[in-house]
N, C-alpha and C positions, 0 to 999 in steps of 0.2 A: 428604441426601447431602452429604458434605464435598468441597469443591473446593479445590485448591491451584494457584496459577499458577506457571509457569516463564517467566521473562523472559530472552530471549536478548540478551546485551550484550557478547559477547566479540570481536566483529569489530574490525578495525583502522580501518576507515573511511577508506581511502586517498584516496577522492575528495573528502574534506573538505580535504585538503592542510593538515593542522594537527598540531601537537604535542599538542593536547588530544584525549583520546578522544572519538569522535564523539558518544556518548550523553551527554556532559557539556556539549556546546555549549548556550548559554543560549537559551531561548525565553521572552520576556517576563520576564527576570530570574531564571529558574529552570532547572536542568539539564533537558535534554530528557527524560532517562529518568525523571524524577520524575513526569511526567504519566502515563506508562504504569504506573509502580509504584503510584501512588495510585489509579488506576482499578482495577487488579487487587485492591488491598486492599479497596476498597469493594464489589467484586462478590463476592469469596470470603470476606471477613471472616477471612482467614488470612494470615500472613506469607508473601509469595512467596519463591521461590528465584530468585536472579539468577545467571545463568551469565556469568562474567567471564573475560577473558583479557588482551587488550591494555589497558594502563593500569589493571589490576585494583586496585592500591592507591589510585589517584586516584578510581576509581569508588566504592570502599568509603568513602573519606574524605568524599566529597561526599554520599552517600546515607545513610550511617550505619546504624543498626540497624533501618531500615524493612524490610529483607530479610535472608534468609540467603544466603550466597554459596558457590558452587562454582566451581572453576577449570577452564576448558577449555584445555588445553595439550598438544599443539598444537591449533590450530583446524582440525578436519576436517569441517566442514559442520554443518548444523542438526540432523541426526539424531544425530551424535556429541555435539553440545552438550547435547541433552536427556538422552542417556545418562549424562552426568556427574551428573545429579540423581537417577538411579535409586536408588542406595544410600540417599540421604537420604529419599526420598519413598515408597519401596516399602512398601505396607501402611498408609500414613498418610492416604490420600485415596481417594474413590470415583471422582472425575473429576479430570483434569488439564487446565488451561487453558494453552496455549502461545502466547506472543506475543513480538514483538520490541520492544526498548527504543527503537528509532528510529521508532516509530509513535505520536507524541504526540497525534494527533487522534482516536484511538479513544475513544468515549464509554462511560460505565458502562452506558448504555441498550443499546448494541449488544452489549457483552460479556455482560451479563445475559441478553439474548435467546439468545446462543450457548450459554451454560451451560445454560439452561433447555431449549433444544432438544435438547441431548445427553442431559440427565437424563430426558427424557420419551421417549427414543428407545432401541430395543433393539439398535441397532448399535454398533460400537466407536468411531466418530468422527463429529463434525460439523465442517465447515470453513466458513470465512467467504470469500465471493466478492463481487466487485463487477462491475457491468455498466458498461463504459466503452470509449470509443474511444481513450483514451490508455493504452497498455500499461504504461508506466513500468518495463519489464523484467519484469513479472509473467509467470508461467507461464499457459498456457491450460488451461481446464477442459474435458475431453472427456466427452461424454455419448453414450449409445446412442440409437437412434431413439425410445425410450420416455422419454427424459429422465433415465435413471438414470446416476449418475456412473460413469465408467470409469477415468479416470486424469488426471494432471496432466502436461503436456508443457512443459518449459522453453522459453523464447523462442528460445534459441540452437539448440535441436534441432527446432523446429516447422517443419512444411511450410508453403508459402504458403497452403494452405487452412486450416490450423490457426491461422496468424497472423491470419486474418480473424475468428476467434472473439472475441466481445466479453465473454464471461464470464471473468474473471481470478481467479487464486488470490491472495488477500490475504496468505497466510502466517500466519493465525491459526487455531488449532485447539482443539477440546475433545475429549479422549479418555476412554474408559473406562480407568481406571488399570491394572487388572490386564492387560488386553489390550495396552496400550501397552508395558509393560516387556517382555513376551514378544515382541511384534512388532519392537521395536527390534533384537533380536538377529538378525533375518532381513533387515534392510535391506542391500541389496547395495552394494558399493563402486563408485562412479561412475568413469568414465574419468579424471576429475580427481583421483582418490584421496580422495574425500570421501563422506560418508553424508548423505543428504537425507531430511528429514521427508516430502517429497512422495511418496516411494516407499511410505509406509504406506498411502496410498489404494489403490494397485495391489495391495498384499498383502491388504488387506481384501476387495477385489473378487475376487481369485483364490480366497480362502477361502469365497466365497459369502456374505459378511456384508454387510448393508445399511449404506450410508453416506449421509450427506445433507449438503447445502450450504445455508447461510443467506446470502441476498444482503443486503449492506449497504444501508440505506435512503438514506444520504447518502454519495455517492461520495468526498467530501473526506476522510472518515475513513480511507480506504485509503491516503492519501499517506504514503509512507515517506521519511525524510530521508537522502539519500545524498550530497548536496553542498550547497553554500551557497545555490544557487538554490532547492532544496527547503526549506532552512531558512527563507529569507525567505517562501516561499509558506505554510509552516506557521504562521509567526508572524502573517502577515496574517489567516489564517483564525481563529486563536485570538483575536486582537484584535477581530475582527468579532463573534465569539461573546460575548465579555465585554461589549463596548460595547452590543450589542443587549439583553443581559440587564439592564444598568443602565438603559437607556432604558425598557424595559418595567417596571422597578421604580420609575420616577418621577424619573429624573435626566435633565436636558436636556443633550445634547451638540450644540453648535452645528455642528460638523463632525466626525462620527465618524471619518472617514478620517484625520484628523490629531490624534486623541486617543489617548493611550497609557495604558491602565489595566492594571496587573499583577494576577494572580489573588488575591493576599492583601489587596487593598484593599477597604475598606468605605466606602459613600457614603450619606448621608441623602437623603430625598426633597426634591424641589424645588431641589436644588443645580444650578447652571448651570455648565457647563464649556466654556470657549472654546478655539479651536484652538491646537495646538502646546503642549498641556498634558500633563505626564507625572505620573502618580500611581504610585508605586513602593513595593515592599517591603510593610511592614505598616502602611500609612497608613490612618487612620480619619478620615473627613470627616463633619461633622454635617449637619443639614438647612439648606436655604435659603442655602447658601454660593454665592459667585461666585468661580470660579477661572480665572485666565488672562485674556487669552491669554499664551502664551510663559512658562509657569510650570512649575517642577519641584518636586514635593513627594515626599520620600523618608522613609519610616519616621517619620512625624509624626502628631500628633493635633490635629484641628481641631474646635472646638465649632460651635454653630449660628450662622448668619448672618455668617460670616467672609468677608472680601473679600481676595483675594490677586492682585495684578496684576503680571505680568511679573517674578516673583521666584523665588528658590531657597530651599527649606526642607529641612533635613536633621536628623532626630532632634529636632524641635522640638515644642512644645506651644502651641497657641493656644486660649484659652478663648472663650466666646461673644462675638460682636460685635467682633471684632478686625479692623482693616483695615491692610494693609501694601502698600507699593510705590507706584510701579513701581521696579524694579531694587533691591529689598531682598534681603538675604541673612541667613537664620537658620541658624546652625550648631548643632552638637550641644550640647544643654543649654539652648537658648533657651526661655524660658517666658514667654508674654505673657498676663497676666490679662485679665479681662473688660473690654472697651471700650478696650483699648490701641490707639493710633494710631502707626504707624511710617511715616515719610516715605520719599521716594525716595533711593536710593544710601546706605542705612544698612546696618549689619552688627551682629549680636548673636551672642555666643558665651557659653555657660555663664552665663547671667544671667537673673534674674527681674525682670520689670517689673510693678509692682502695678496694680490696677484703675484705669482712667481715665488712666493715664500717657500722655504724648505725647512722641514722640521725633522731633526734626526731621531734616531731610535732611542728607546728608554727615556722619553721625555713626557712631562705633564704640563699642559697649558690650560689655565682656568681663569675666568673673569678677566679677559684681556682683549685689547685692540692692537693688532699688529699690522704694520704697514707693508708696502710691497717690497719684494726682493730682499727679504730678511732671511738670514741663516740662523736657525736655532740648533745649537750643537747637541750631540748625544748626551743624555743624562741631565738635561736642563729641567729644573722644576720651578714653576711659578707658585710661590708660597702665598696663596691668596686668602688664607683663613687664619685669623689670630686667636681662635678659640671661641669667639663670640660673633664676629662679623666677617663677611666676605669683602675683600678690597680689590680694586681694579688696577691693572697694569697697562700702560700705554707705551708701545714701542714704535718708533718712527721708521721711515723708509731706509732701506739699505743697511740696516743694523746687523752686526755680527755678534751673536751670543756664543761665547766659547763653551766647550763641553763642561758638564758638571757645574754650570752656573746656577746659583740659587737667587731668584729674584723675589725679594720680600716686599709685597704690596702694602700700601699704595706706592706706586712707582711710575716714573716716566723716564724713558730712554730716548734721547734726541736722535734725529736723523744722522745716519752715518757713524754712530757711536759703536764701540766694541767693548766686550768684556773678556778678560783673560780666563783661561780654563780654571775651574775650581773656585771661582770668585763667589762671594756672598754679597749681593748688591742690596743695600738697605736705603740708599739715597739716590735721588735723581742723578742721571748722567747727562751732561750737556751734549749737544750735537757734535759729531766729529771728535769725540774724546775717547780715550782709552782708560778703562777702570779695571783694576786688578786687586786681588788680595781678599783677606777676611778680617774685618769687613772691607769691601772694595773701596778704593780711593782712586780718583782721577790722577794719573801720573803724567799725562801729556796730552796736548792737543794735536790732532792729526790734520794733515792737509785734506781739504775737501776733495773727495773722489768724484770723477765724472760719472 
């Protein structure tokens, strides 16, 4: 049986007090709606339909072609929102899964259970409920003395006795498609001038059709994000899920509560992560690394056995056995080959450091290609910018750059060459030569070292 999901994302989200559409507020670096959208894709294996309204262009731009889109304008309730997808989906699916884009904690496990429950059921709908003492504004589920579903009463209309009911309507449904499109035409207009999906339960009961509810196993899945307090609550739960999964996979988190790992990150076994470490974007970390404390790594690739202490990496590559920090910064295009050492308070941008190269503290390397086994002394600066253009520096194998050397690009330093401390190098230095002074001059040729 084919199932297609409808994701409701048209609301304004006024309680967020934001110019950004509510469903695009980030959770662990990703738009909130992306969690719901990806879960629906995995469960149904079909492109979902997203009902958009407020900030529709922004939502489309952020989520791209992962969904088909229909506009709800004006926004006249959840029943009216689903109606907007009727022309697109009529005759295209056997069952229709309906959920909201502001419920990022729903898991594929729960949604799969819901769909399977409806597909094995001869009634027109299966709804998701939760047992909780925290109402969160959800409607109450009314049952008869035999436990059969009767109706959903909204919190604002509930009596004191009904408010005491612990079974709450989560607002996630799976419908028999043919029945859904016909029943939507019978949904009454509410006193607020809106059409609500919750009335479909009453319509089915009035027609004598069996309906059923599936209780969520983990109540946290039912959390909807309506304000920034809920946003923080959802993020904490997502972080906890991710961190627990990595620990079970063989990664040590010294303090999980202060470790931030985004969903797109990959980490090898026996890596140790110290507190206040952030792994973001599409970062890949190898095995047996030590990261942190106080480290940010974004969209970077690390090999095995790397050590990164109190440093910031962005779009950088570290091969095996690299150690950097503390207080180092690797910017876009930094590539450190196997066994590179980078000291404290250093910065690298758009540069390759060859195997075994050592870079002292208080140094800057930009727009450069550096060979193997090079020593870059403390305080060295690659002067790569002339005020208009960036220029490249090439340093050969086995070069020794003395402390406080200024390398004014474009420049080429030959294999085995050396610069004296405090030199300002403005011209190429031949291989196995010593250059010193301001400006630096070659003062002698050295014997080639093994």
